[in-house]
C-alpha positions in Angstrom: -30.0 12.1 8.6 -33.8 11.6 6.5 -35.4 12.3 10.3 -33.3 15.7 9.8 -34.4 16.6 6.4 -37.7 16.3 7.4 -37.8 18.0 10.2 -35.7 20.9 8.6 -38.3 20.7 5.3 -40.6 23.5 6.8 -37.7 26.3 7.8 -35.9 25.4 4.2 -39.1 26.3 2.7 -39.6 29.5 4.8 -36.0 30.5 4.6 -36.0 30.4 1.1 -38.9 32.5 0.6 -37.3 35.1 2.9 -34.3 35.0 0.6 -31.8 33.9 3.6 -30.7 30.4 2.4 -27.3 30.0 2.7 -25.5 27.7 0.4 -23.5 26.1 2.7 -26.3 25.0 5.0 -27.2 22.9 1.9 -24.1 21.5 0.8 -24.0 20.0 4.5 -26.9 18.2 4.0 -26.0 16.7 0.6 -24.6 13.4 1.7 -26.3 10.6 3.6 -22.9 8.8 4.4 -19.5 10.5 4.9 -16.1 9.3 5.2 -12.9 10.7 6.2 -10.5 9.2 4.8 -6.6 9.3 6.3 -3.4 8.6 4.5 0.4 9.6 4.5 1.4 10.0 1.6 1.4 14.0 -0.1 -1.6 15.5 -2.4 0.8 15.4 -5.3 1.9 11.4 -5.1 -0.1 8.3 -6.6 -2.2 7.4 -3.6 -3.7 10.3 -3.3 -4.4 11.3 -6.4 -6.6 8.3 -7.1 -7.9 8.5 -4.0 -9.8 11.7 -5.0 -11.0 9.9 -8.6 -12.3 7.2 -6.6 -14.3 9.8 -4.3 -15.6 11.4 -7.6 -16.9 8.2 -9.1 -18.6 7.1 -5.6 -20.2 10.7 -5.1 -21.2 10.7 -9.2 -22.6 6.9 -8.8 -24.6 7.5 -5.4 -26.3 10.5 -6.7 -24.0 12.3 -3.8 -25.5 10.5 -0.8 -22.0 9.3 -0.3 -18.9 11.7 0.3 -14.9 11.2 0.6 -13.4 13.1 2.6 -9.4 12.9 1.7 -6.6 13.8 4.3 -3.3 13.2 2.8 0.6 13.8 4.5 -0.7 12.1 8.0 -2.9 14.8 8.8 -4.7 12.7 11.1 -1.8 11.0 12.5 0.3 8.8 12.0 -0.3 5.5 10.3 -1.0 3.6 13.7 -2.8 6.0 15.2 -5.0 5.8 12.0 -5.6 1.8 11.6 -6.9 2.0 15.6 -9.1 5.0 14.2 -10.8 3.1 11.8 -10.9 -0.2 14.3 -12.3 2.1 16.8 -14.7 4.2 14.9 -13.2 7.1 15.2 -12.0 7.4 11.9 -14.1 6.0 8.7 -11.5 4.7 6.7 -7.6 4.6 5.8 -5.3 3.9 3.0 -2.4 1.8 4.3 1.1 0.4 2.9 0.4 -3.3 3.7 4.0 -3.0 5.5 2.9 -0.8 8.5 0.3 -3.4 9.2 2.4 -6.9 9.7 2.1 -5.9 13.6 -1.7 -5.5 13.5 -2.4 -8.6 11.0 0.2 -11.2 10.6 -1.5 -12.5 7.8 -0.8 -9.4 5.5 3.0 -10.0 6.0 2.7 -12.6 3.2 3.3 -9.4 0.8 7.1 -9.3 2.5 7.7 -12.5 1.0 10.4 -11.7 -2.0 8.8 -11.9 -5.9 5.6 -12.9 -4.3 3.6 -10.8 -7.4 4.5 -11.9 -10.5 6.3 -9.3 -12.9 3.5 -8.7 -15.0 1.4 -6.3 -13.9 -2.3 -7.9 -15.3 -1.0 -11.0 -13.9 -0.1 -9.5 -10.9 -3.6 -7.3 -10.9 -5.5 -10.6 -11.5 -3.8 -12.2 -8.5 -5.0 -9.8 -6.1 -8.4 -9.8 -7.6 -8.1 -13.6 -7.2 -9.0 -15.9 -3.9 -5.6 -15.4 -3.0 -6.5 -11.3 -2.6 -10.4 -11.9 -1.5 -8.6 -14.3 1.4 -6.5 -11.8 2.2 -8.6 -8.6 2.7 -11.3 -11.1 4.4 -8.1 -11.8 7.1 -8.8 -8.2 8.7 -12.2 -9.1 9.7 -11.2 -10.3 12.8 -9.3 -7.6 13.6 -12.4 -5.1 13.7 -11.8 -3.6 10.0 -13.3 -4.1 6.4 -10.4 -4.9 3.9 -12.0 -3.4 0.4 -9.0 -3.7 -2.0 -6.1 -4.0 -2.4 -3.7 -0.8 -4.1 -0.1 -1.7 -6.4 2.1 1.1 -5.1 5.5 0.0 -6.5 8.3 -2.5 -6.0 11.6 -2.5 -4.0 14.5 -2.6 -5.3 18.1 -3.4 -3.9 21.3 -0.6 -3.5 24.5 -0.9 -1.6 28.2 0.7 -0.7 29.3 -2.1 -2.5 28.7 -4.2 -5.8 25.6 -5.5 -6.5 26.7 -8.0 -9.6 25.4 -11.1 -9.1 23.9 -13.3 -6.0 27.7 -13.9 -4.7 27.9 -10.3 -4.4 24.9 -10.3 -1.4 27.5 -12.6 0.8 28.5 -10.4 3.7 26.7 -7.3 3.1 24.5 -5.5 5.6 21.1 -4.5 4.5 18.9 -2.4 6.4 15.5 -3.8 6.7 12.1 -2.8 8.3 11.4 -4.5 11.6 10.4 -8.4 9.9 11.7 -11.6 10.5 10.8 -12.7 6.5 13.0 -9.7 5.5 15.7 -10.8 8.0 15.3 -14.2 6.4 15.3 -13.0 2.7 18.7 -11.8 3.0 20.0 -14.5 4.9 19.2 -16.6 2.3 21.5 -14.7 0.0 24.2 -15.0 2.6 24.0 -11.3 3.5 22.5 -9.7 7.2 20.1 -7.4 7.9 19.5 -4.9 10.6 16.4 -3.2 11.1 16.7 0.7 11.6 13.7 3.2 11.5 13.2 5.0 8.4 14.4 8.0 9.6 17.6 7.0 10.2 18.3 5.4 7.0 20.0 8.3 5.2 22.4 8.6 8.2 23.3 4.5 8.5 24.1 4.7 4.4 26.2 8.0 5.0 28.3 6.5 8.1 28.7 2.4 7.0 26.1 1.3 9.8 25.1 -1.1 7.1 26.0 -0.9 3.2 22.6 -1.5 1.6 18.9 -0.8 1.4 15.5 -1.8 -0.4 12.8 0.8 -1.3 11.1 1.6 -4.3 13.0 3.7 -7.1 10.9 6.8 -6.2 11.5 6.6 -2.5 14.9 5.8 -3.4 15.0 9.4 -5.3 12.6 11.4 -3.2 14.6 10.6 -0.3 18.2 11.4 -1.7 19.4 7.4 -0.9 21.2 7.5 -4.3 23.4 10.1 -3.1 24.9 8.1 -0.4 25.2 4.6 -2.4 27.3 3.2 -5.2 25.4 0.4 -6.9 21.5 0.0 -7.2 19.9 -2.7 -9.1 16.5 -2.8 -10.5 15.5 -5.9 -9.2 11.9 -5.5 -8.5 12.0 -8.2 -5.9 8.9 -6.9 -3.4 5.7 -5.9 -3.9 4.4 -2.5 -2.3 0.9 -2.7 -1.5 -1.5 -0.7 0.0 -4.8 -2.0 1.8 -7.7 0.3 1.9 -9.6 -0.3 5.1 -12.6 0.9 6.3 -14.8 1.2 10.0 -17.4 -2.4 9.8 -20.1 0.2 11.4 -19.8 2.4 9.0 -19.1 0.4 6.0 -22.2 -2.1 7.3 -24.3 1.2 7.9 -24.1 1.7 3.9 -27.1 0.5 1.8 -25.1 -2.8 -0.2 -25.5 -1.1 -3.8 -23.3 2.0 -2.2 -20.7 -1.2 -1.1 -20.6 -2.5 -4.9 -20.0 0.8 -5.9 -17.7 2.1 -3.3 -15.5 -1.6 -4.0 -16.0 -1.2 -7.7 -14.4 2.0 -7.8 -11.5 1.3 -5.5 -10.6 -1.4 -8.6 -11.6 0.6 -11.5 -9.3 3.2 -10.8 -5.6 0.9 -10.6 -5.0 1.0 -14.2 -4.8 4.7 -14.0 -3.0 4.5 -10.5 -0.5 2.0 -12.3 0.4 4.1 -15.4 0.8 7.5 -12.9 3.0 5.2 -10.5 4.7 3.9 -13.3 5.5 7.7 -14.9 7.0 8.7 -11.2 9.3 5.5 -11.1 10.3 6.2 -14.8 11.0 10.0 -14.0 12.7 8.9 -10.9 15.4 6.8 -12.3 16.2 9.3 -15.3 17.0 11.6 -12.6 18.8 8.9 -10.6 20.7 7.9 -13.3 22.2 11.7 -13.9 23.8 11.0 -9.9 27.3 9.0 -9.6 25.4 5.7 -8.6 25.6 2.5 -10.5 22.6 1.5 -12.2 22.0 -1.9 -13.6 18.7 -3.7 -14.6 18.5 -7.0 -13.4 17.7 -9.7 -16.1 14.2 -11.9 -16.0 17.2 -14.7 -14.9 18.8 -13.1 -12.3 15.4 -12.7 -10.9 14.1 -16.1 -11.3 17.4 -17.1 -9.4 17.0 -14.4 -6.9 13.1 -15.5 -6.2 14.6 -19.5 -6.0 17.1 -18.1 -3.4 14.8 -15.9 -1.4 11.3 -17.2 -1.4 11.6 -20.2 0.8 13.2 -19.3 3.8 11.0 -15.8 3.3 7.8 -18.5 3.1 8.4 -20.6 6.6 9.8 -17.1 8.3 5.8 -16.1 7.4 4.4 -19.0 7.9 6.2 -19.4 11.6 4.7 -15.9 12.2 1.3 -16.4 10.7 0.7 -19.8 11.9 -2.5 -22.2 10.7 -3.8 -19.1 8.9 -0.3 -18.0 6.8 0.0 -21.8 5.5 -3.7 -21.6 4.7 -3.1 -18.6 2.8 0.0 -19.5 1.5 -1.9 -22.5 0.1 -4.7 -20.6 -2.1 -1.7 -18.0 -2.6 0.8 -21.0 -4.5 -2.2 -22.6 -5.9 -3.1 -18.9 -7.8 0.1 -18.2 -8.5 0.4 -21.7 -10.4 -2.3 -21.5 -12.3 -1.0 -18.1 -13.8 2.2 -20.1 -14.5 
């Protein structure tokens, strides 16, 4: 790019004298490094809004040398295609739900374990920025991508067409899950069964009784209208929905070190705003849900602790069985960091 600028200087000078230089040509030369970042959410949702904020911060703090072009709503493909694109170098970056990356990197499936992150948002962020968070991001290095940051994207809650009054209520119920052994064990620990079904089939499956219930963040429940085909909702906040920021290593390593630092710090800096934006969306979703016929109950701290006691060990064992020695080491790092907070 610098060589190209040198070659173009005489031409640009002549064109300026002639008054023939077009603004788009100068704009095209503005950034030394351009990254296209693809993701699945709409341009109104928290992920996209704050990716734009990161793009603005990075452009400003690198004096225009680094430009991010954000492509929402799966414009660059489904998540698997985007992740593989980042790995192969046909795409510079993606922000992916961790739940979509378990087949690509089994270590990330630790985030499927219920009540992994503290309920306190500040403590959860401290855990993301701890040795545990670093180890989780480092686990992507052997997969041909660079993990740069973890972003919060909500917490899962239980809904069902059968009562969810207490722990015993789960016995015998059927819940839809993503295809995850860890999530299957989570429900087995409660005496319930779990059925892996595609997300696109979930509404009809709830409506027809193929499954009794499901788990998702409140804004997803509201947006997908699952509350219209469910009778009971318990705000349990038992499962973390995390995003992982992934960059292509060749592009990432082409950056000067100070640019890499600017990018990493920008992704972390916007997290408080991201959390607030997401919290507002979740609050609005809950208020909307309450207007319907579904019964809504908020789980107490004691109930959440009891749920964690029931589910954590079985889900952890399933995770270690899947992720092996790497998973065991990551669990050890996590439990050390978690215990230091409590």
